[in-house]
N, C-alpha and C positions, 0 to 999 in steps of 0.2 A: 571626461567623466570624473574629474577631480572631486566633484561634490559627492558622487556615489561612493568613491573610495574613502572619502573622509567620514561619511555616514557609517560605512562598514567598519572602519577602524574604531569609531566612537562606540558602536554597539558592542564590538568584541571587547573593548576596554571595559565597558560597563559590566558586561557579563563576568569578566575576570574579577573585577573588584567586588561584585556582589557575592561571587562564589567563595571568596576569601572570608566573608562575614557570616555565611550561612552554611548549614549542612544541607545535603542534597538527598524521592520516595521510591521504595522498592516496587510499588505498583503505580502505574500511570493513573492519575486522577482526573486528567482533562479528557472529557468525553465530547465527541462531536455528534451533531444531529444526523450525520450521514457518514457512511464508511467509504463513500466514493463520490466524486463530484464530476458531473458530465456537462461539458460545454458544447452546446450545439453550435453550428456554423454562425448563427446570427446572435450568439450570446457573448457579451463582453464583460459581464460582471455577475458574480454569484456571492450570496451571503451565507456563511456557515455559522450556525449557532454552537457555541462552546459552553460547556458546563464544568465548573471546578467542583468535583465531588469530594475533594479532600476536606478535612477539618482545619485546614490551615491555608494561608494565602500562598500562591506560587507565582514565580516570575516566568512568563512564557515568551519564548523566542520562536519566530516563524520564518520559514523560507521554503522555496520550491527548488527541487533538483530532479535528477533522472533516476533517483533511487539508489545511487552508488555513493552517497555522501559527497557529491561533487559541487554542491552549491553552498553558499554562505549568505547570511543576511545582508541586504543592501546591494546584492549583485543583480545585474540585469542580463545575465547569461541565458535565462530561460524565458519563454513567452508568457509566463504567469507570475504575478506578483501578489504576495499576501500582505495586507495592511490591517492593523499595525504590525510592524516587524518585531516589536517587543512591547510587552505590556504586563502589568500585574493584575492577577485575578484573585479576588478575595475568596475566602472560604465559602463554599456552598453558593457561589454566585454564577451568573451567566454573562456572557459577552458575545459580541458579534465579530466575526472575522471576514473581511472583504477579500475576495479573490478576483483579480482583474487580468483579463487577457489583453496584452499590449498590441495585438494585431500582427505579430511576427508570422510570416507565411509558413504554413504547415502542409504536409501532404494532403491532397484533396481526394485521394482514392482509398484511404484507409484511416483508421483511428491513430492518434498519437497519445502517448501516456507520459505523465510526469507525476512527481510525488510531492505532496505537501507535508512538511515536517513541523511537528509541534513539540518543541523541546521545553520541558518544564523543570524548574528548580524550586523546591520548597523555600519560601522566603521566611525562614525561621532562624533566628539567631541561635547559635549553638547552645548558649546558656539557657534558652527557653525550651529546647527540645528535650524529650524524654531521654534519660541517660542511657537506657538500654535499647533504644529504638534506632535502627539503622536507616538513614535517609539517603537516597541517591537521586541523581538527575535521570530523567526518563525521556526518551524520544519516541513519539507516536507518528507513524507515517500513514497518510491517506492518499489514495490514487486520484489523480486528476486526468480525465479522459477528454480529449478534443475530438469531436465527431463532425466531420465535414458534411456539407449539404449532399443530399442524394443517398445517404446511408439510412435506410428505413426498414431493413429486414427485421421481421419479428424475432424475438428471442428464441422461441421454439424452433424456428427454421434455422437459426444459427447452430443450435445444438444438433439438429438432424443432419447438418452438413459435415459434422466432425467425423474424421476417419481414424479409427484406432487399429493398431496392429501389434502382434506379439513377436518378439525377437529374443533369441538366446545369444548373449554376447559375453565372452570371457567368463563363462560359467555362471552367469547371472541372468535371471529373467528380467526382461525390460518390456515396457509398453511405450510405443510411439503414438503420440496424438498429433495428427496433421489437421491444420486449420485452414481451409480454403476460403474463408470469409475475410472481409475487410475489418472485422472487429477483433479486439482482444478478448480471449477466452480465459476467465479467471477460475482456476480450479482450487478448491480448498483441500481436496484429498482425492486419491485414486487408488484402487485396489485391484489385484488380480484374483480371480475366483477359480479354484481348481478343486474338484471333488468336494464341493460345498464348503471349502475352507477359504477364508479371506486372507490375502497377503498384501498388506499396505505398501505403497510406494514410499521411498525415502522422502521425507518432507524437505523441500528446498526453500531458500529465502524468497524466491519468486517462482510460483507455480504457474504463472500465466503462459499462454501460448500466443505468440505475436500474430498479427494478421498475415495471411498467406505463408505462415511458417509452420514449424513443427518442433516438438520437444520430446525428449526421451526421459522416461521415468524408470528408475531402477527399483525393482521389487525386492522387498526383504523376505524372500521365501527360501526354503531349503533348496540346496542345489540338486535338481533332478530334471531329467528330460521331460518334455511334454508328452504324456502318454494318453491323453484323452481330451475331451472338450474343455476349453477354458473360456472364460469371459472376463470382462472388466466392468467395474462400477466406478463412476466418477461423480463427485459432488461439485457443481458449478454454480458460481455466484452471478446473479442477474444485476441489472442496473440499479435496483433498489437495495441490494445487499442481501436478498433472499437466496436460500439454497435450493438447488434442484438436483435430483439424483437421476442419472442416466445409466443404462446398462447396454453392453454390446457383446455379442459373441465374437470370439477371435479365431 
């Protein structure tokens, strides 16, 4: 894989050189046409539309990893590849990004998830930037789901299968969400409801519950024992990025 290694080194060198010549935006300006990409078993390629909403051009670097910053451009460690790996996007312009599944075998009884990274650096020379404007590099992450053949459960049925339970651990209220389905369940928020008061769970970098797994959410509520009926309310994201609210008595 000497060629891939050389490509990777060249890309990193290019990014480093450009970073020395430009300042880098406090708000990510690259917007994607979808917040998640779903590959069905028979899909090998997807096209994602990107829009640069900034008033200036940006240099965009793309790669796929497991969400833990473990991947780098030009690396073939993961089963999905983003093309092009690096490109410039002019102000207020649109561009296409190709996502390709390389056929690496993945579990056939559950979904797999990976992350697409969109790393943008404003391509503005320091002398041209506003003197009092702080510019920073930004990384946006989008989920890539691989869904094997045979997984065709409706979204509502996935939600109905979820099991929530209340626990008191180390003086803290916690809610455990158990997911008996082969799908990833993406929560954007979760709250405990007691005496008509809402107590949100601590937001984590990854709120998803893995297939056939469970996750514990710590509630930011006053320390008190459970003295009455309590319930939970969760907001869950569907395949199209839409939000759905569900409630359960605990």
